[in-house]
N, C-alpha and C positions, 0 to 999 in steps of 0.2 A: 407571562409572569411565572415565576417558579412556584411549584406546588408541593405541599406536604400532606400526605394522607396518613392519619393516625388510626390504627385499628387495634383494638386490644380489649382489656378488661381490668376492672378493679377486682382482683382475686379475693381479697379479704383482709382481715386485721389480726394482729397478734400482740401479746404482752400488755393488754389493757387490764385494769383491775377487776372488771366485771364482764359477764357475758351479755347477750341481748343487745347487740350493736347494730347501728346502721350508719350510712355515710352519705352526706351531701357533698357533691363535687362540682367543679366547674373548670373550664379552660379559659385562661386569660391570655390574649395576644395583643401586641402593640398596634398602633394605628396603620402600619404598613401591611397588616394582615387582614384578609377578607375571608370570612367563612363562606365556603361554597356549598357544602352539604353537611348534614348531621346536626346533632344537638350539642351545644357547648356547656350544658350543665344538666345535672340530674340528681337522683336519689336512689339508693339501693333499698332492698327490703331489709327487715330486721332478721338477723340470724341469731338463734339462741342455742348454741351447741351445749349438750348436757355434760359430756365428759371431756371435751376437747378444749384446748387453749386457743384455738384458731376459729375465728368467725368467717365463714365462707359466704361471699356475695356473688362472685362470678358475674358481675354487672358489666354489660358491654359498653365500649367506647368506640365510636366510629365517626370521625370528623375529617373533613377535607378543607384545607386552607390554601389560598393563593397569597403569594407574598411579593411585594414590590422591593423589599429589602430585608436584611437580617435583623434589624433592630426590633425589639419587642418579641423575640422568639417565644413561642407558646410555653405557658406554665400551667400545670395542673394543681389546683388547690383543693383541699379536702377539709371537711368538718366531720369528725366522728362523734356520734351521739349514742347514749345508752338509754334504753327504754326499760323502766322498772315494771314490776308486776301490776301496778295500777295504771299503766299506760302513759306515765309521765316521762318526758324526754329531758335528758340532762346532757349538756355539752361535755365531751370527754377529751377533745383535742382538735387543734388546728395543725395544718401542715401544707407544704407545697413542694413540688419538684419541677425542674425544667424538663421539658420534653427532650429526649436525647438528640444530639445534632448529627447522628450518623444513621443511615438506613439499616434495616434489619430488625431482628427480634431483641428486645431488652426486658430483663426482669429488674424491677425497681422497688426499693424500699423507701417509703416516705415516712420519716420520723415525725411524730406529732408532739405538741406541747399545748398547755392550757395556761391562761393567766392565773396568778395567785392573788387573792384578795388580802384584805387586812385580817388580823387575827379574828375579829368578830365575824367577818364574812366567811372565813374558813370554818369556824364553829357552827355557824348557821348552815353552811353546806353539809357538814357532817350530820347534823341532827334533822334538818328539814329538807335538804336537797337543794339543787340549783347551784350555780357557780358564776363567777364573773365572766362576762362575754365581751367581745370587742364591739364597740359601737359602729366601727367602720371596718368591714371585712377586707378592704383593700390592704390593711396592715398585714394580712396573712402572707402576701407575696411581694409587697413593696417594703423595702428596708427603711423607709423614711423615719418613722418614729418607733419601729419595733424594738430597737435597742433600749428604749426607756421602760419597757414592760418587765415586770417580775413574773417569771414563768416557772413551770415545772414540767419535766419530760413525762410523756405518756407512752402509748404503744406505737406500733408501726402499721402502716397501710401498705399492702403488697399489690403492685401493678405488673401487668405483663402487656407490653406495647410492641406492635409491629409498625415500622415506619417505612413508607414508600416515598421517595423523592422523585420529582419530575421537573425537567427543564432547568435545573440548577446550573448545569454546565453551560447553557446558553447565556447565562448571566454572570459567568466568571467565578462561580463557586464550585470548588472541588469537594466531592463527597467522599 
């Protein structure tokens, strides 16, 4: 089987309205893909930069997949959260990117968004905190019903990925 080894990191986040951010992440691959080694999901620590506009996580990603076909190419999905001074966590954004389809080093920016609620929900969010969240996290990376959502743009998550491909030429795929 053809193999893809993804080695890299979630570098950090920028352009979010507040500091004190952390990220929950995962890798979703189709049915033709088998996880050989590594963790396909995780969570970073909270970074609270005092004077910088960039939250640094430097969280490692190291996964190894075997593939029977190209359908269901891996995607990395993220949820960025803000932790306030009382330790409460509030969703700041969802996003996803496809893993690049060429070997080598790649710097990737994943733009994020969050759902917008009704006027009453937005006022509640402003004064009390909390915000609308997706009931089904699959909507982050599957386009099925995502077009029906009302959303607003948030910040960016920065990734640095190194990809190693193996045995693709044996299965007629040129890299």
